[in-house]
C-alpha positions as CSV (number, residue, x, y, z in Angstrom):
1,X,136.6,146.9,120.2
2,X,133.2,146.5,121.8
3,X,132.9,145.0,125.3
4,X,129.5,143.6,124.8
5,X,127.6,145.9,127.2
6,X,125.5,147.8,124.7
7,X,124.9,151.1,126.6
8,X,128.6,151.4,127.5
9,X,129.7,150.7,124.0
10,X,127.4,153.4,122.7
11,X,128.7,155.9,125.2
12,X,132.3,155.0,124.3
13,X,131.6,155.6,120.7
14,X,131.8,151.9,119.8
15,X,134.0,150.5,122.5
16,X,137.7,150.4,123.4
17,X,140.5,151.1,121.0
18,X,143.0,148.3,120.4
19,X,146.1,148.3,122.6
20,X,144.3,149.5,125.7
21,X,144.8,148.3,129.3
22,X,141.8,148.8,131.5
23,X,141.4,148.7,135.3
24,X,138.1,147.2,136.5
25,X,137.7,148.4,140.0
26,X,134.9,148.0,142.6
27,X,133.9,146.7,146.0
28,X,133.3,143.0,146.8
29,X,130.0,141.5,145.8
30,X,129.3,144.2,143.2
31,X,129.3,141.9,140.1
32,X,132.8,142.6,138.8
33,X,133.4,138.9,138.1
34,X,130.2,138.7,136.0
35,X,131.2,141.9,134.1
36,X,134.7,140.4,133.5
37,X,133.3,137.0,132.3
38,X,130.8,138.8,130.1
39,X,133.7,140.7,128.4
40,X,135.6,137.5,128.1
41,X,132.7,135.7,126.4
42,X,132.0,138.6,124.1
43,X,135.7,138.8,123.1
44,X,136.1,135.1,122.4
45,X,132.7,134.2,120.9
46,X,131.7,137.4,119.1
47,X,135.0,138.8,118.0
48,X,136.9,135.5,117.7
49,X,139.7,136.9,119.9
50,X,141.9,134.7,122.0
51,X,141.4,135.3,125.8
52,X,144.0,134.6,128.4
53,X,142.5,134.6,131.9
54,X,144.7,134.6,135.1
55,X,142.6,133.5,138.1
56,X,143.9,134.1,141.6
57,X,140.6,133.3,143.5
58,X,139.1,130.2,142.0
59,X,140.3,127.1,140.1
60,X,140.4,127.2,136.3
61,X,137.9,124.4,136.1
62,X,135.4,126.4,138.1
63,X,135.8,129.3,135.6
64,X,134.9,127.0,132.7
65,X,132.0,125.6,134.8
66,X,130.5,129.1,135.2
67,X,130.1,129.5,131.5
68,X,128.6,126.0,131.0
69,X,126.1,126.6,133.9
70,X,125.0,129.8,132.2
71,X,124.8,128.2,128.8
72,X,127.5,130.3,127.3
73,X,129.5,128.3,124.8
74,X,133.2,129.4,125.1
75,X,135.2,128.3,122.1
76,X,138.0,126.1,123.7
77,X,140.4,126.9,120.8
78,X,140.5,130.5,121.9
79,X,140.6,130.2,125.7
80,X,143.6,129.9,128.0
81,X,143.5,130.0,131.8
82,X,146.3,130.4,134.3
83,X,145.1,128.7,137.5
84,X,146.9,130.2,140.6
85,X,144.6,128.6,143.2
86,X,144.3,124.8,143.0
87,X,147.8,123.9,144.1
88,X,147.7,126.7,146.8
89,X,144.7,125.1,148.5
90,X,146.2,121.6,148.2
91,X,144.3,120.3,145.2
92,X,145.5,118.1,142.4
93,X,146.0,120.1,139.2
94,X,147.1,118.8,135.8
95,X,147.8,121.0,132.9
96,X,146.1,120.6,129.5
97,X,145.8,122.7,126.4
98,X,143.5,125.2,128.1
99,X,144.5,125.4,131.7
100,X,148.0,126.1,132.8
101,X,149.0,125.8,136.5
102,X,150.9,128.3,138.7
103,X,151.7,127.4,142.4
104,X,150.0,130.4,143.9
105,X,149.5,134.2,143.4
106,X,152.9,134.8,145.1
107,X,154.8,133.1,142.2
108,X,154.8,136.0,139.7
109,X,157.7,134.5,137.8
110,X,155.8,131.3,137.1
111,X,152.6,133.1,136.4
112,X,154.5,135.2,133.9
113,X,155.9,132.1,132.2
114,X,152.4,130.5,131.9
115,X,151.0,133.7,130.4
116,X,153.8,133.8,127.9
117,X,153.2,130.2,127.0
118,X,149.6,131.0,126.2
119,X,150.6,134.1,124.2
120,X,152.9,131.9,122.2
121,X,150.1,129.3,121.7
122,X,147.7,131.9,120.3
123,X,150.0,134.5,118.6
124,X,152.6,132.2,117.1
125,X,151.3,128.7,116.8
126,X,147.6,129.5,116.1
127,X,148.3,132.8,114.4
128,X,145.5,134.6,116.4
129,X,146.6,138.2,116.4
130,X,143.8,139.7,118.6
131,X,144.4,138.7,122.2
132,X,142.7,139.8,125.5
133,X,144.5,139.3,128.8
134,X,142.4,139.3,132.0
135,X,144.0,139.3,135.5
136,X,141.6,138.6,138.3
137,X,142.8,140.1,140.6
138,X,145.5,142.6,141.3
139,X,144.3,142.7,144.9
140,X,145.4,139.1,145.4
141,X,148.8,139.8,143.8
142,X,149.2,142.7,146.1
143,X,148.4,140.6,149.2
144,X,151.5,138.5,148.5
145,X,154.0,140.9,146.8
146,X,154.9,144.5,147.2
147,X,153.8,147.3,144.9
148,X,157.2,147.6,143.2
149,X,157.2,143.9,142.3
150,X,153.6,143.9,141.0
151,X,154.2,147.0,139.0
152,X,157.2,145.5,137.2
153,X,155.2,142.3,136.5
154,X,152.3,144.3,135.1
155,X,154.6,146.6,133.1
156,X,155.8,143.7,131.0
157,X,152.3,142.5,130.1
158,X,150.7,145.9,129.6
159,X,153.5,146.7,127.3
160,X,152.9,143.5,125.3
161,X,149.2,144.3,125.1
162,X,150.0,147.7,123.6
163,X,152.5,146.3,121.2
164,X,150.2,143.5,120.0
165,X,147.2,145.9,119.9
166,X,145.3,143.6,122.2
167,X,143.1,144.4,125.3
168,X,144.1,144.0,128.9
169,X,141.6,144.0,131.8
170,X,142.8,144.0,135.4
171,X,140.5,143.6,138.3
172,X,141.0,145.3,141.7
173,X,139.0,145.6,144.9
174,X,138.2,149.2,145.8
175,X,138.7,150.5,149.3
176,X,141.3,148.0,150.4
177,X,144.6,149.5,149.0
178,X,146.3,152.7,149.9
179,X,146.1,155.7,147.6
180,X,149.8,155.4,146.7
181,X,149.4,151.8,145.5
182,X,146.4,152.6,143.3
183,X,148.1,155.7,142.0
184,X,151.2,153.8,141.1
185,X,149.4,151.1,139.2
186,X,147.1,153.6,137.5
187,X,150.1,154.8,135.4
188,X,149.8,151.5,133.5
189,X,146.2,151.9,132.5
190,X,144.5,153.8,129.7
191,X,141.1,153.9,131.3
192,X,139.0,152.7,134.2
193,X,135.7,150.8,134.5
194,X,134.4,151.7,138.0
195,X,131.7,149.8,139.9
196,X,130.0,151.0,143.1
197,X,127.2,149.9,145.3
198,X,124.8,152.4,146.9
199,X,121.7,151.4,148.9
200,X,121.9,147.9,147.5
201,X,122.0,149.2,143.9
202,X,124.9,148.7,141.5
203,X,126.3,151.4,139.4
204,X,129.0,151.4,136.7
205,X,130.8,154.1,134.7
206,X,133.8,154.4,132.4
207,X,136.5,157.0,132.4
208,X,139.6,157.7,130.3
209,X,138.5,155.7,127.2
210,X,136.6,158.4,125.4
211,X,136.4,162.2,125.4
212,X,134.5,162.3,128.6
213,X,133.6,160.2,131.6
214,X,130.3,158.4,131.3
215,X,127.6,159.0,133.8
216,X,127.0,156.5,136.6
217,X,124.6,153.9,135.1
218,X,122.5,151.6,137.3
219,X,122.7,147.9,136.4
220,X,121.4,144.6,137.5
221,X,122.9,141.1,137.1
222,X,120.7,138.2,136.2
223,X,122.8,135.0,135.8
224,X,125.2,136.0,133.1
225,X,123.2,138.9,131.9
226,X,124.0,142.6,132.7
227,X,121.0,144.9,132.4
228,X,121.6,148.6,132.3
229,X,118.4,150.6,132.8
């Protein structure tokens, strides 16, 4: 399964195998959200997969606006968003076919229910068998819940992704969690997409998804475009 970043897909011999769960980790302001959105767009528009996006930092409506602003046409029939932010900040939030509402990132039970509702919408009612689950971000979940609770929550959905031969992408901020927490969650992932910033330059590499770790590749972000050179 290609992620839509040509150079990385080539180095990974064509992309990521089905049933994989991937950690996307890097520092703040390094472009992780654009990388995630790029993978989301590539999956839904190019591969006609269903994408479930769990957002703990911004309202679901803002996620959709980003794609419109960047002239990326997300097919509404294959997108589902769990909004964990709007009610937490006191906003009004009504559910519709695309956006489901959780009270806050602390309510893992309700978040899990909303994810399951979207799984059912795509997998059972719409008969879409290829599903991508994005959780942005694990760092927010860890702010409100302990590592044991987050691990149990993720174990359920990483298991479902494997069973369904889908793709899971889970975002985490680097440098803000202790080594034990990162090591514990790493057990759930098949590979890592790492991002780093050095001297105001962004670099990306992939490990665990092919026979060897890719080299660090410098990249630039221009709107919704990711240029590796």
